[in-house]
C-alpha positions as CSV (number, residue, x, y, z in Angstrom):
1,X,-34.3,20.5,-23.5
2,X,-36.5,18.0,-21.8
3,X,-35.0,14.8,-20.4
4,X,-35.2,11.7,-22.5
5,X,-36.8,9.2,-20.2
6,X,-36.3,6.3,-22.7
7,X,-32.5,6.9,-22.6
8,X,-32.5,6.7,-18.8
9,X,-34.6,3.6,-18.9
10,X,-32.3,2.1,-21.6
11,X,-29.3,2.7,-19.4
12,X,-30.8,0.9,-16.5
13,X,-32.0,-2.0,-18.6
14,X,-28.7,-2.3,-20.5
15,X,-26.8,-2.7,-17.2
16,X,-29.5,-5.1,-15.9
17,X,-28.7,-7.3,-18.9
18,X,-25.0,-7.2,-18.0
19,X,-25.8,-8.4,-14.5
20,X,-28.0,-11.2,-15.7
21,X,-25.3,-12.2,-18.2
22,X,-22.7,-12.4,-15.4
23,X,-25.1,-14.5,-13.2
24,X,-25.4,-17.0,-16.0
25,X,-21.7,-17.2,-16.8
26,X,-20.9,-19.8,-14.1
27,X,-23.4,-22.2,-15.7
28,X,-22.3,-22.1,-19.4
29,X,-20.5,-25.2,-20.4
30,X,-17.2,-24.6,-22.2
31,X,-16.9,-20.9,-21.3
32,X,-14.3,-19.6,-18.9
33,X,-15.3,-17.5,-15.9
34,X,-13.9,-16.8,-12.4
35,X,-15.8,-19.6,-10.6
36,X,-17.8,-22.4,-12.3
37,X,-20.7,-24.4,-11.0
38,X,-21.0,-28.2,-11.4
39,X,-24.3,-27.6,-13.0
40,X,-23.1,-26.7,-16.5
41,X,-25.4,-26.5,-19.5
42,X,-24.2,-26.5,-23.2
43,X,-27.6,-25.1,-24.4
44,X,-26.9,-21.8,-22.6
45,X,-24.2,-21.0,-25.1
46,X,-26.6,-19.9,-27.8
47,X,-28.9,-17.5,-25.8
48,X,-25.8,-16.1,-24.1
49,X,-24.1,-15.6,-27.5
50,X,-27.3,-13.9,-28.8
51,X,-26.9,-11.5,-25.9
52,X,-23.1,-11.2,-25.9
53,X,-23.0,-10.0,-29.5
54,X,-24.6,-6.7,-28.6
55,X,-25.0,-6.2,-24.8
56,X,-21.8,-4.0,-24.3
57,X,-22.2,-2.4,-27.7
58,X,-25.6,-1.0,-26.5
59,X,-24.0,0.1,-23.2
60,X,-21.4,2.1,-25.1
61,X,-23.9,3.6,-27.5
62,X,-26.1,4.7,-24.6
63,X,-23.0,6.2,-23.0
64,X,-22.5,8.2,-26.2
65,X,-26.1,9.3,-26.0
66,X,-25.4,10.7,-22.6
67,X,-22.5,12.7,-24.1
68,X,-25.0,14.4,-26.4
69,X,-26.6,15.9,-23.3
70,X,-23.2,16.7,-21.5
71,X,-21.7,18.5,-24.5
72,X,-24.4,21.2,-24.4
73,X,-21.8,22.6,-21.9
74,X,-19.4,24.6,-24.1
75,X,-16.4,24.1,-21.8
76,X,-15.1,20.7,-23.0
77,X,-12.3,20.6,-20.3
78,X,-15.0,21.0,-17.6
79,X,-16.8,18.0,-19.2
80,X,-13.6,16.0,-19.1
81,X,-12.9,16.9,-15.5
82,X,-16.4,15.9,-14.5
83,X,-16.2,12.6,-16.4
84,X,-12.8,11.8,-15.0
85,X,-14.1,12.2,-11.5
86,X,-17.2,10.0,-12.2
87,X,-15.1,7.3,-14.0
88,X,-11.6,7.1,-12.7
89,X,-12.3,7.6,-8.9
90,X,-14.8,4.6,-8.9
91,X,-12.2,2.6,-11.0
92,X,-9.5,3.2,-8.4
93,X,-11.8,2.5,-5.5
94,X,-13.3,-0.6,-7.2
95,X,-9.8,-2.1,-7.9
96,X,-8.7,-1.5,-4.4
97,X,-11.9,-2.5,-2.5
98,X,-14.6,-4.2,-4.6
99,X,-12.6,-6.4,-7.1
100,X,-9.9,-8.0,-4.9
101,X,-12.3,-10.6,-3.4
102,X,-13.0,-11.9,-6.9
103,X,-9.3,-12.6,-7.5
104,X,-9.0,-14.1,-4.1
105,X,-11.9,-16.5,-4.5
106,X,-10.8,-17.6,-8.0
107,X,-7.2,-18.2,-6.8
108,X,-8.3,-20.2,-3.7
109,X,-10.7,-22.3,-5.8
110,X,-7.9,-23.2,-8.2
111,X,-5.5,-24.0,-5.3
112,X,-3.0,-21.3,-6.4
113,X,-3.6,-18.9,-3.5
114,X,-3.6,-19.8,0.2
115,X,-6.8,-19.2,2.2
116,X,-6.6,-16.0,4.2
117,X,-8.1,-12.8,2.7
118,X,-6.0,-10.4,4.8
119,X,-2.7,-11.9,3.8
120,X,-4.0,-12.0,0.2
121,X,-4.8,-8.2,0.3
122,X,-1.3,-7.3,1.6
123,X,0.2,-9.2,-1.3
124,X,-2.3,-7.9,-3.8
125,X,-1.7,-4.3,-2.9
126,X,2.1,-4.8,-3.4
127,X,1.4,-6.3,-6.9
128,X,2.1,-10.0,-6.3
129,X,3.9,-11.9,-7.7
130,X,1.4,-14.7,-8.4
131,X,1.4,-18.2,-9.7
132,X,0.6,-18.3,-13.4
133,X,-3.2,-18.4,-13.9
134,X,-3.9,-17.6,-10.2
135,X,-6.7,-15.3,-11.3
136,X,-7.7,-13.3,-14.4
137,X,-5.1,-10.5,-14.6
138,X,-2.5,-12.2,-12.4
139,X,0.3,-11.2,-14.8
140,X,-0.4,-7.5,-14.1
141,X,-0.4,-8.1,-10.3
142,X,-3.8,-6.5,-9.9
143,X,-7.0,-6.7,-11.9
144,X,-10.0,-4.6,-12.8
145,X,-12.1,-7.6,-13.9
146,X,-15.6,-6.3,-14.9
147,X,-14.6,-2.7,-14.3
148,X,-12.8,-2.6,-17.7
149,X,-15.7,-0.6,-19.0
150,X,-14.7,2.5,-16.9
151,X,-11.2,3.1,-18.4
152,X,-12.5,2.3,-21.9
153,X,-15.3,4.8,-21.5
154,X,-12.9,7.4,-20.2
155,X,-10.6,7.0,-23.2
156,X,-13.5,7.3,-25.6
157,X,-14.7,10.4,-23.8
158,X,-11.3,12.0,-24.0
159,X,-11.0,11.1,-27.7
160,X,-14.4,12.5,-28.5
161,X,-13.6,15.7,-26.7
162,X,-10.2,16.0,-28.4
163,X,-11.6,15.2,-31.9
164,X,-14.9,17.0,-31.4
165,X,-14.5,19.5,-34.4
166,X,-13.5,16.6,-36.7
167,X,-16.2,14.2,-35.6
168,X,-18.9,16.8,-35.5
169,X,-18.6,17.0,-39.3
170,X,-20.0,13.5,-39.7
171,X,-23.0,14.1,-37.5
172,X,-25.0,15.9,-40.2
173,X,-24.7,12.9,-42.6
174,X,-25.5,10.4,-39.8
175,X,-28.7,12.1,-38.7
176,X,-29.9,12.3,-42.3
177,X,-29.9,8.5,-42.7
178,X,-33.4,7.1,-43.4
179,X,-34.9,3.8,-44.3
180,X,-32.5,1.1,-45.7
181,X,-29.6,3.5,-45.5
182,X,-30.0,3.6,-41.7
183,X,-30.1,-0.2,-41.5
184,X,-27.1,-0.7,-43.7
185,X,-24.6,2.2,-43.7
186,X,-23.7,2.2,-40.0
187,X,-22.8,-1.6,-40.4
188,X,-20.0,-0.9,-42.9
189,X,-17.4,0.4,-40.5
190,X,-18.1,-2.5,-38.2
191,X,-17.7,-5.0,-41.1
192,X,-14.4,-3.3,-42.0
193,X,-13.1,-3.8,-38.5
194,X,-14.1,-7.5,-38.7
195,X,-12.1,-8.0,-41.9
196,X,-9.0,-6.1,-40.8
197,X,-8.7,-6.1,-37.0
198,X,-10.7,-9.0,-35.6
199,X,-8.4,-11.8,-37.0
200,X,-5.3,-10.1,-35.3
201,X,-6.7,-8.6,-32.0
202,X,-9.1,-11.0,-30.1
203,X,-10.9,-9.4,-27.2
204,X,-8.5,-8.9,-24.2
205,X,-10.0,-6.1,-22.1
206,X,-6.5,-5.0,-21.1
207,X,-6.9,-1.6,-22.8
208,X,-3.6,-1.8,-24.8
209,X,-4.0,-4.9,-27.0
210,X,-7.7,-4.5,-27.8
211,X,-7.7,-2.8,-31.2
212,X,-10.8,-4.6,-32.6
213,X,-13.0,-3.9,-29.5
214,X,-11.8,-0.3,-29.3
215,X,-12.7,0.3,-32.9
216,X,-16.2,-1.2,-32.5
217,X,-17.0,0.4,-29.1
218,X,-15.7,3.8,-30.0
219,X,-17.6,3.8,-33.3
220,X,-20.9,2.9,-31.4
221,X,-20.0,5.5,-28.8
222,X,-19.8,8.1,-31.6
223,X,-23.0,6.8,-33.1
224,X,-24.7,7.4,-29.8
225,X,-23.3,11.0,-29.6
226,X,-24.4,11.7,-33.2
227,X,-27.9,10.3,-32.5
228,X,-28.1,12.3,-29.3
229,X,-31.3,14.3,-29.2
230,X,-32.1,14.6,-32.9
231,X,-36.0,14.3,-33.0
232,X,-36.3,13.4,-36.7
233,X,-33.8,10.6,-36.5
234,X,-35.4,9.2,-33.3
235,X,-38.7,9.2,-35.1
236,X,-37.2,7.3,-38.0
237,X,-35.7,4.7,-35.6
238,X,-39.1,4.3,-33.9
239,X,-40.7,3.8,-37.4
240,X,-38.1,1.1,-38.3
241,X,-38.3,-0.8,-35.1
242,X,-40.2,-3.8,-36.4
243,X,-38.1,-4.1,-39.6
244,X,-35.0,-3.9,-37.5
245,X,-36.3,-6.7,-35.2
246,X,-37.1,-8.9,-38.2
247,X,-33.6,-8.3,-39.7
248,X,-32.0,-9.1,-36.3
249,X,-33.9,-12.4,-36.1
250,X,-32.9,-13.4,-39.7
251,X,-29.3,-12.3,-39.2
252,X,-28.9,-14.4,-36.0
253,X,-30.4,-17.4,-37.8
254,X,-27.9,-17.0,-40.6
255,X,-25.1,-16.5,-38.0
256,X,-26.0,-19.8,-36.3
257,X,-25.9,-21.5,-39.7
258,X,-22.5,-20.0,-40.5
259,X,-21.1,-21.1,-37.1
260,X,-22.5,-24.6,-37.0
261,X,-22.9,-25.7,-40.6
262,X,-26.5,-26.8,-40.1
263,X,-28.3,-27.9,-43.2
264,X,-25.2,-29.0,-45.0
265,X,-23.5,-25.6,-45.2
266,X,-19.8,-25.6,-44.4
267,X,-19.1,-23.6,-41.2
268,X,-17.4,-20.2,-41.9
269,X,-16.3,-18.2,-39.0
270,X,-15.2,-15.1,-41.0
271,X,-18.6,-15.0,-42.7
272,X,-20.3,-15.4,-39.3
273,X,-18.4,-12.5,-38.0
274,X,-19.7,-10.2,-40.8
275,X,-23.3,-11.5,-40.3
276,X,-22.8,-10.8,-36.6
277,X,-22.1,-7.1,-37.4
278,X,-25.5,-6.9,-39.2
279,X,-27.2,-8.6,-36.3
280,X,-25.5,-6.3,-33.8
281,X,-26.7,-3.1,-35.5
282,X,-30.2,-4.5,-36.2
283,X,-30.7,-5.4,-32.6
284,X,-29.5,-2.0,-31.4
285,X,-31.9,-0.2,-33.7
286,X,-34.7,-2.5,-32.6
287,X,-34.0,-1.8,-29.0
288,X,-33.7,1.9,-29.5
289,X,-36.9,2.0,-31.5
290,X,-39.0,0.0,-29.1
291,X,-37.6,2.0,-26.2
292,X,-38.4,5.3,-27.9
293,X,-41.9,4.0,-28.6
294,X,-42.7,2.4,-25.2
295,X,-40.4,3.9,-22.5
296,X,-40.2,7.6,-23.2
297,X,-42.4,8.6,-20.2
298,X,-41.6,9.6,-16.6
299,X,-41.7,6.1,-15.0
300,X,-41.9,6.3,-11.2
301,X,-38.8,4.1,-10.8
302,X,-36.5,6.2,-13.1
303,X,-35.3,8.5,-10.3
304,X,-34.2,5.5,-8.2
305,X,-32.7,3.8,-11.2
306,X,-30.6,6.8,-12.2
307,X,-29.0,6.8,-8.8
308,X,-28.7,3.1,-8.4
309,X,-27.5,1.7,-11.8
310,X,-23.8,2.8,-11.3
311,X,-23.4,1.3,-7.8
312,X,-25.1,-1.9,-8.9
313,X,-22.7,-2.2,-11.8
314,X,-19.7,-1.7,-9.5
315,X,-20.9,-4.2,-6.9
316,X,-22.7,-7.0,-8.8
317,X,-19.9,-9.3,-9.9
318,X,-18.2,-9.4,-6.5
319,X,-21.6,-10.3,-5.0
320,X,-22.0,-13.0,-7.6
321,X,-18.7,-14.5,-6.7
322,X,-19.4,-14.3,-3.0
323,X,-22.8,-16.0,-3.6
324,X,-21.1,-18.8,-5.4
325,X,-18.5,-19.3,-2.7
326,X,-21.3,-19.6,-0.2
327,X,-23.8,-21.6,-2.3
328,X,-21.7,-24.1,-4.3
329,X,-20.9,-26.3,-1.3
330,X,-24.6,-26.6,-0.5
331,X,-25.4,-28.4,-3.8
332,X,-28.8,-26.9,-4.2
333,X,-29.3,-28.3,-7.7
334,X,-29.4,-26.8,-11.3
335,X,-32.5,-24.7,-10.7
336,X,-32.4,-23.5,-7.1
337,X,-28.7,-22.6,-7.1
338,X,-28.8,-20.0,-10.0
339,X,-32.0,-18.6,-8.6
340,X,-30.3,-18.2,-5.2
341,X,-27.3,-16.6,-6.8
342,X,-29.5,-14.1,-8.6
343,X,-31.5,-13.4,-5.4
344,X,-28.3,-12.9,-3.3
345,X,-26.8,-10.6,-5.9
346,X,-30.0,-8.4,-6.3
347,X,-30.5,-8.3,-2.5
348,X,-26.9,-7.4,-1.9
349,X,-26.8,-4.6,-4.5
350,X,-30.1,-3.2,-3.2
351,X,-29.1,-3.3,0.5
352,X,-25.6,-1.9,-0.1
353,X,-26.7,0.8,-2.5
354,X,-29.9,2.0,-0.7
355,X,-28.6,1.3,2.8
356,X,-25.2,2.9,2.5
357,X,-23.9,4.2,-0.9
358,X,-26.7,6.6,-1.6
359,X,-27.0,7.7,2.0
360,X,-23.4,8.4,3.0
361,X,-21.9,11.6,1.5
362,X,-18.3,10.3,1.5
363,X,-19.3,7.1,-0.3
364,X,-21.3,8.7,-3.2
365,X,-18.3,9.9,-5.3
366,X,-16.5,6.6,-4.8
367,X,-19.5,5.0,-6.6
368,X,-19.7,7.6,-9.3
369,X,-22.6,9.6,-7.8
370,X,-22.8,13.3,-7.5
371,X,-24.0,15.2,-4.4
372,X,-27.3,13.9,-2.9
373,X,-30.4,15.6,-4.2
374,X,-31.8,18.1,-1.8
375,X,-34.9,17.1,0.1
376,X,-38.0,18.9,-1.1
377,X,-38.9,21.8,1.1
378,X,-42.2,21.8,2.8
379,X,-44.8,23.8,0.9
380,X,-46.8,24.8,3.9
381,X,-47.2,28.6,4.6
382,X,-44.5,29.8,6.9
383,X,-45.5,30.7,10.4
384,X,-45.5,34.4,11.3
385,X,-42.8,35.3,13.9
386,X,-43.9,35.3,17.5
387,X,-44.0,38.8,19.0
388,X,-41.3,39.4,21.6
389,X,-42.4,40.1,25.1
390,X,-42.2,43.8,26.0
391,X,-39.3,44.9,28.2
392,X,-40.2,46.7,31.4
393,X,-40.7,50.4,30.6
394,X,-41.6,49.9,27.0
395,X,-44.9,49.7,25.2
396,X,-46.0,46.2,24.0
397,X,-45.0,45.7,20.4
398,X,-42.6,48.7,20.4
399,X,-39.0,48.1,19.2
400,X,-36.5,47.8,22.0
401,X,-34.6,51.0,22.8
402,X,-31.3,51.4,20.9
403,X,-28.2,50.3,22.7
404,X,-26.0,52.7,20.7
405,X,-24.5,55.6,22.7
């Protein structure tokens, strides 16, 4: 089966949105993050909320799409071994090498950790203890910060493989959805989770106490797997792309009304949560449809993106924190500072990935990459072998005498 170029492009663009979202987090007034700038903007909350309601949902759905390709391999245990190597090894490496600086910088900024990164690492590797609130995850001793996606994805992959025969029964009904049913029916489980789980399990990203997010993300992961490579359903999603976009715009407008009470309406957070589920699915359908229509072609940058997106994801947040540590004291202003943080992050990801991660064989698996692609062999006609010089006493071109006795 031919490769879906739009799925590859979507994966890269989805993680690009994650990076942009994290670059903006230090500047959103009223929202917690590891380090905050003095240049805070309340207006950023709404565009960030518009993105936050579906950015990771799209990432998990695209991850489920990838499983549609992987599960063409009949040996499910082999698939689990491969995914474990690609997910858990980078998680362990990231928690040991990439993430600690984030915790150190946050603790120093709050005055709860003494300066000195070497001494911090010794204490970090022994599990603390730490002052309360020293950094996000201090109560566990260590933290995975933005790498929480990796253990979540591994759990969902293991569940999908374990429940494969049961979940496969729902695929036929899902891929048969058309028109309004495709716009509405997949929202119903998400709305049920909002009514039953969301009030009791706010997002925590600690893996254990995250029932609402697990339900939402695993459902979208399964949706991605069901969608997989079914051409008629993809064609229907492409056909509905404009309607889905209109529905998303209307749903977000209603969500804003429910949250703020604009126009004399009483604010209603539970109603806003249900409307957010409609918005979430409508945006995802619109993104999938427009990607299928515009991006399903062999873009020249896709080969590079396929190899780079995972290392960029692992590295980006630590580089953002490092950029803030360096740039905040310079007081560059509310425009130049975030531009400089973004530039530093992109340049750092590019230099580290293309200059080291993709080139060094021992680094590749630590960043979730497989063996390096073999260099293309030269297509020129091979040279004929040179004739050996004749030995004394033999005719030119004759084989040498046998040395056997």
